[in-house]
Every structure is written in C-alpha cells, then in structure tokens.
C-alpha positions in Angstrom: -0.3 0.6 -0.1 1.3 3.4 -0.9 1.1 6.3 1.5 -2.6 7.8 2.1 -3.6 5.6 -1.1 -5.7 2.8 -1.8 -5.5 0.0 -4.2 -9.2 -0.7 -6.4 -8.9 -3.9 -8.7 -11.7 -3.8 -11.3 -12.4 -4.7 -15.2 -11.7 -1.1 -17.9 -13.3 -2.6 -21.2 -13.0 -6.1 -20.3 -9.5 -6.2 -18.8 -8.6 -6.0 -15.5 -6.9 -3.5 -14.2 -4.8 -2.8 -10.4 -4.3 0.8 -10.0 -3.5 3.2 -6.6 -5.8 6.1 -5.8 -6.7 8.5 -3.1 -9.5 7.8 -1.1 -11.7 10.6 -2.0 -10.5 10.6 -5.4 -13.1 10.5 -8.4 -13.9 7.7 -11.2 -13.2 10.8 -13.3 -9.8 11.5 -12.2 -8.9 7.4 -12.0 -9.3 7.0 -15.5 -8.1 9.9 -16.8 -5.1 11.1 -15.0 -4.1 6.9 -13.3 -4.7 5.8 -16.6 -5.0 8.0 -19.3 -8.2 7.3 -20.8 -9.2 10.8 -21.9 -12.2 10.0 -23.7 -13.7 10.7 -20.3 -14.4 14.2 -20.6 -13.7 16.9 -18.0 -17.2 19.0 -17.8 -19.1 20.5 -15.2 -17.8 17.9 -12.4 -20.9 18.0 -10.6 -22.7 15.5 -12.3 -24.8 17.8 -14.4 -23.7 17.4 -18.1 -22.9 13.6 -18.5 -19.6 14.5 -20.7 -17.9 12.2 -18.5 -20.6 9.5 -18.4 -19.3 5.6 -17.9 -21.0 2.5 -18.1 -20.6 0.9 -14.4 -22.1 -2.8 -14.6 -23.7 -1.3 -17.6 -25.4 1.5 -16.1 -24.4 4.7 -17.2 -23.0 7.3 -14.5 -21.0 10.1 -14.4 -18.0 9.4 -13.3 -17.1 13.0 -11.6 -19.7 12.4 -9.1 -18.5 7.8 -8.1 -15.9 7.6 -5.7 -12.8 5.7 -7.3 -12.3 3.5 -4.4 -16.2 1.9 -4.5 -15.1 0.7 -8.5 -13.4 -3.0 -6.8 -14.5 -5.7 -7.9 -17.0 -3.8 -11.2 -17.0 -3.4 -14.7 -16.2 -0.3 -16.3 -16.5 0.4 -19.9 -15.7 3.0 -21.9 -16.4 4.7 -25.5 -12.9 2.5 -26.6 -14.5 -0.9 -25.4 -17.6 -1.4 -26.9 -16.2 -2.1 -30.8 -14.6 -5.5 -31.6 -11.8 -6.3 -33.4 -12.0 -2.9 -35.0 -15.5 -2.5 -35.6 -17.6 0.2 -34.0 -20.0 -0.2 -32.7 -23.3 0.0 -34.4 -23.7 3.2 -32.5 -21.2 4.8 -33.3 -21.4 3.9 -37.3 -25.3 5.4 -36.9 -23.4 8.5 -35.1 -21.8 8.7 -37.7 -24.1 8.5 -40.7 -26.8 10.5 -38.9 -24.5 13.4 -38.5 -24.8 13.6 -34.8 -21.4 14.1 -34.0 -20.4 17.6 -33.8 -17.1 18.6 -31.9 -17.4 15.6 -30.4 -17.4 16.0 -26.8 -20.6 14.9 -25.4 -20.5 12.4 -28.0 -18.7 9.3 -25.5 -21.1 9.8 -22.8 -23.8 9.8 -25.3 -23.5 7.0 -27.3 -22.6 4.9 -23.8 -26.0 6.4 -22.3 -27.6 5.5 -25.8 -25.8 2.2 -25.7 -27.6 1.1 -22.1 -30.5 2.4 -22.9 -30.7 0.0 -26.0 -29.2 -2.9 -24.2 -32.0 -3.3 -21.6 -34.8 -1.9 -24.5 -33.6 -2.5 -27.9 -37.0 -0.5 -29.2 -36.8 2.1 -27.0 -39.8 4.7 -27.8 -39.2 8.0 -29.1 -40.1 9.6 -25.4 -37.5 6.6 -24.2 -34.7 8.0 -26.1 -35.1 11.4 -25.0 -35.5 10.1 -20.6 -32.2 8.1 -21.6 -30.1 10.8 -23.2 -31.8 14.1 -20.6 -28.4 13.7 -18.4 -26.5 14.6 -21.4 -25.8 18.1 -22.4 -25.5 18.5 -26.5 -24.4 22.1 -27.5 -24.2 21.7 -30.9 -26.4 19.6 -32.5 -30.0 20.5 -30.9 -30.5 17.0 -30.5 -31.9 15.7 -33.2 -29.7 14.5 -34.9 -28.6 12.3 -31.9 -32.2 11.4 -31.5 -32.2 10.1 -35.2 -28.6 7.7 -34.4 -30.4 5.7 -31.6 -33.1 5.2 -33.5 -31.2 4.4 -36.9 -28.9 1.6 -34.2 -31.6 0.6 -33.1 -32.8 -0.4 -36.3 -29.1 -2.1 -37.2 -29.1 -3.7 -34.0 -32.4 -5.5 -34.5 -31.6 -6.1 -38.0 -28.6 -8.0 -37.2 -29.8 -10.0 -34.2 -32.6 -11.3 -36.6 -29.8 -12.1 -39.4 -27.5 -14.1 -37.0 
C-alpha cells in the first residue's frame, strides 16, 4: 500500500486493472489521470452535463460523482470498450451516418448512455430515448440528429440480431 492511497481492482473495457488511488479521488480522475483514458471528458464536475459518463456494470453513471475506490470488483466500460475487433459499434456507426457528431465532446457519454438504453430496451420509443439521454448535454446538435442516430442504431441492432 502506498502512503495515503488505496489499491483498487476492477475491469476496464474487459481487462483487469489494479491501480492505487486516493480514497477521495473520483472515477473521472482515476480514468483520466492514472489510466490515460481521455475519452471520458471533464465537463461540469458536478454531475450535470454527462460528458464524463461511463458504464458501471452496464449502467450509465457520471464518473465525476463516483469515488474511485467504490469501483472495486466492478466492470467499467468507456467508449473504447464498445467496438469489437476494430469494428465500430452500431451506435458509433449510426452517430456518424446521422451526422450526430459535431464537436464530439458529448459523444462518448451520449453513445454510452444510448448503449445502456438499447441493451435494456432494443426498441425504445421516442419518449424513452429522450428520457434516457436527458442527463447528457449537447451544445452543438440540438439533439435531433442524436435521437435519429439512436433510432437508426436500434434498427441496425435489431436487423443484425435477426440475420444472426
């Protein structure tokens, strides 16, 4: 044990991680500072913007409000963890097709939030999509293209499941 630090073990994008962190450090700081995962954006740091969203055991959380030691034994997924074998996830592809990526700052958190929604509900209604992403702020798109991208991804995922 390093002085003033605690060892935390968890899985990051499917791979085991062991690292030391301060007891009061946030998951956001652990990911960015200790592990170099800069796709997890530092936004408001008070849980309001969703830029730092990651999946914690499959559920979207704002990493700025999670104490790093509490992820012991958990699974953390960042945007890097959703593509498989170099292939973009259908949500990533849909965001590109729909033009839902503008400055890109909100995109990782938005896609992870949408992934959690589609994992639980592969055919969400417009209302369910809007409710799911309400904690993720975007200053560029006005949300229309983001919603269209999520709807497109839902169709793509359903059609790939049918053909498998």
